[in-house]
N, C-alpha and C positions, 0 to 999 in steps of 0.2 A: 304736774311732772314731777314726780322724785324717782332717785334710785332704786331699785328693790332685785331682786332675786327670783328671776325665772329660769326654771329647769338649772343646770350646774352652769350660770353664769349670770355676775350681774349684770346691768344691761345701767346706764351712762345716765338717761332723762328718760321714763315712762310715760307715758297716759295709758290709762288701760281702759277708758271710755274711745275714746277710737283705732285702740289694737295699738301702738307707734311710738317705736322706738327708737330712741338718737343719739348717736353712740358723739361723740368729738373725739379725735384722731390725735394723736399728736406724736413728738420723734418715738416715745414705747413702743407704738407700731409698726416701725420700719422694720423689716424683714417679717412680719408674722400674717402678710396676703393668705398663705395658706389658713392660719389657724383663725383669723377674723373669717376668711367664706364660708367655713364649716358653721361658726357659730354663728352668722350672719342664715345660711340657710336652717339649722336646726330651728332657729326664733321665727324664722319667715312658716314654717311645715306647724311650729304652734298657733299660728294664724296672727305676729304680726309681720309690719309694715318695719322694714331699720333703711334708717338714714343717715349716712354717716358722713361729716366732714370734717376737714381737717382741722387743728385748732387758724391756724393762720386765718384761712379765710373767713372764719366765723372776728375773729378781732378785724380783719381789714372789711368783712362786708356783713355787720351781723342785720340791717334791714336788709339782705337780700336772703340770708340764713332764715332768718323770722318767716318772712314770705312762703319760702318751701313748704319749713311744717306745718303753715297755716293752712297752704296749698293742700299738703298730706293730710289735715286732719281732715278739710273741708271736703276731700272724695270720699274720704271714708266714712260719711254718712250715709245709712239706708235711702 
């Protein structure tokens, strides 16, 4: 997974093989819900699954975050 440009956006982490984008949201996303929602919709129209996690959650429970990412990747397999 690596950060790449997709359409007019930069995704935090991308797995092209699984068509999965992982976004980590910190305080900079406060008040940007409409923008983030539009961004997610655009990326989904391009065929990606978008997972969003708040930074605090990732720091508090990295194992559960990793489990959710793995589950999303496994469900994307044909």
